[in-house]
N, C-alpha and C positions, 0 to 999 in steps of 0.2 A: 613076698618080693614081687614087684611089678614085672609083668612079662615083656613089656615093650615101652619104648618112648617114641616110636615112629608111628605117625598117624596112619600110614599105609598098612601097618601090620595089625591094626585093630579090626579083627573080623567081627561079623555080626554075631552077637551073643557073648562078647567079651565081658566078664564081670567088672563092674565099675571099680572095685578095689584093686583090680589087677592093672589099672591104668595109672601110669606115672606121668605127671605133668612135667615137661622139661623145665629146668630151673629158670631159664631166661623168659619163659612165658608167664612167670609169676612177677616179673618186673614190669614197669611201665616206662614210657618215654615222655618226659616233659619237654615242651617246646621252649620254655623259658619266658613265654608270654603269659602273664598271670591269668588274664581273663579267658584265654583259650584253654589253658590247663584246668582252670576252675570249671569251665563249661563242660569239660570232659570228666567231671567227677573229682577234680582236685589233683589227680596224679598224671594227667596227660593221656597218651594213647597206649593201647596194649598191643604187643607184637602179635601178628597174624590177623589183626582186625582191619576191617574196611569201613570207612566212614563216608557217607554220602552227604554232600554239602550243597544245600539249596539256598536260593535267595532271589529277591526281586531284582529286575533289571536295573543296573545303576547303583545297587546297594553297596558295591565294593567287594564282591566275592573274589575277584582276581587279586585285588590289592591285599586282601587278608591272606590268601593262600601263598602269595609271594612273600609276605611278611613272615609267615610260618616257615616257609622253605629257607629263608635267609637266617632265621633264628636257629633252625636245626643244623644248618651248615656250620655253625660255630661250635657245635659239639664234636669232640674228637672221636667219639665212638659211634657216630651216625653218618650214613651217606644219604643226603637229601637230593632228590632229582625231581625237577619240574618239567613235565612234558606238556607243551601246548599244541593242541590241534585247532585252536581258535585264531591265534594271532601268529605273526612271524616273530622270530627270536629278536629281531631288531626292535620291534614294537615293545616286546617284553623288557629289553634292556633299557629303553627310554623310560619305562615306568619305574624300573629299579633305580635308575639315576635320579628320577624325580623324588622318589621316596627316600633316597640316600641309604639304601639297604647295604649293609657291609658283608653279610654272610655270602660266601662264594659257592652257592649251590650249583649242582650240575643241571644241564638242560637237555631237552629233546624237542623235536618239532615234527613228530610222526603222527599220522592219522591211523596207523595200523597198530592195534593194541598188542598183537603178537610180536611185532618188532620192538615195541617198548619193553615188554616183559623179557624178551630175549636179551636186550641190552642191559636190563637190570640184573639178570642172571649172571652175565659176564662180570659186571661190577662187583657183585656179591662174591664171585669166585676169586676175584683179585683181592678183595678185602673181607675175608670170611669172619673176621672178628668184629665187624661193624654192623650196626642195625640199619637195614634198608628202609627208607621212608620215601614213598612215591606219591607225588602230587600230580593229578591229571585234570586238565582243563580242555574240554569237558567231555562227559559221557556221551552226549549226543553227537559229537564230532568224531568219535572214534569208530573204526571198523574192526570187525573180527573175522579171521579166516574160518569159514564154515566147511565142514567135511563134504557137503554136497554142492554148495554154491561157490566155493573157493574164496579168494581174497576179496577185499572191498565190499564185504557183506555188512550191511548196516542193521544192527539189532542191539538195542540198549541192554536187554537181558543177557544176550550172548557175551557182549563185551564185559559186563559186570561179572558174569559167571567165571570168565577167564581170569579176571583180577582176583576174585574170591578164592579160586582154586590155587592160584599162584601164591597168595598170601598164606593160605593154610599149609601149603607144602614147604615154603621157605621161611615162614614167620616174619615176612616183610609186613610193613604197615602201609596202607593206602588211604589217601584222602582224595575224593573225586567230586568235582563240581557237577551238579545236575541242574540243568536249566529249568525254568518254569514257563508255563504257558500263559496265554493272555488273561486267564482267570486268576492267575497267581498261584496255581497248583503246580507241583512238580511234574515235569514232563515224563511221559512213559506211564506204564501201568503201576498200580499199587503194589504189584509184586516186587518192584525194585526196593522199596523201603523195608519190605519184610526180608529181603535177601541179605541186607547189610547188617553190621553189628551196631552201628551208631548212625544217627541222623542229626545233622547240625543245620540250623537255618539262620539266615541273616535278613532281617526285614528293615523297614523304615517306619518310625513312629509318626503317626499323623493325627492322633487324637489328644494325647496328654500335652497340655500347653507347656509344661516344664521341660518336655523332652522332644518336642516337635522337630523333625528333621534328623534326629539321632538314629543311628543304626541300632537294631535290637538283635543281639546274638543269644541264641538259646539252643540247647541240645534237647531234642524232642524224643530221642531214643538212645539208650546206651546199655548194651548187654554187660559191659565190664565195669561200670561205675555209675555214680549217681547222676541225676539230671533234675531239672526243675528250677534252676537259677536263670535269671534273665539279666543280661548285661547291656547297658546303654552306652553306646560308643559314639564319640564325635569323630567324623571323618573330615580330615583336612588334606591339604596338598601333600603333607608328609606322612599321611597314613592315619591310623586310628589312635584314639586316646579314650580310656575308660572314664565315664562320667559318673555312673552309678550302677549298682547291682541290687537286685531284689530277689527274694525267694518266691517262686510261683506255687510252692506247696502250702 
């Protein structure tokens, strides 16, 4: 018989066969957007996981995560919340109107990750039967309270670590936009991509004549599912449309 199902009770040296995986951690959460779920291995996102989402400037990162949040909000067993530290909620609502998104996801406009997670904890207490799905835009604009330096402390790794610990504790799912630098590489240290469970990227095709200008969605890392498929998406005023998919394997 397993000795515990609580992560905090697993002391160093616990035999592997004494660990019981909670039933709901064996499930996955589909967004209902086929190319997104397929990019995550076919079954969507795993509870307790954190996915870092990178992309070129102007590739449509915010458009895609808003589309995901709206799709998740239609699910009766899921709480979807979108926190923007980049734009005002009025700007976000204008984008939602343009895209004609129908899902009524919840919103936040905080730059303090501790406040965001505290708000999520309250929502989870009110709806304990529902899966929490957190979308954060973006990692670089969030602050974390530091035990030495207090609030308003800017550190990508500190913020990400707080989100990771929250998801491990509560089994929430998080999708976090990570900005890129001038060279096209993800901002911050390489440590960030090793911290997370999955890494999704949205690029712009500039070489293949058949797909020039298309957005290229791929999952470059996924601890809980397959990756290696590439999705070519057309980005229009109303959002994304899948054009083609190929296997990179």
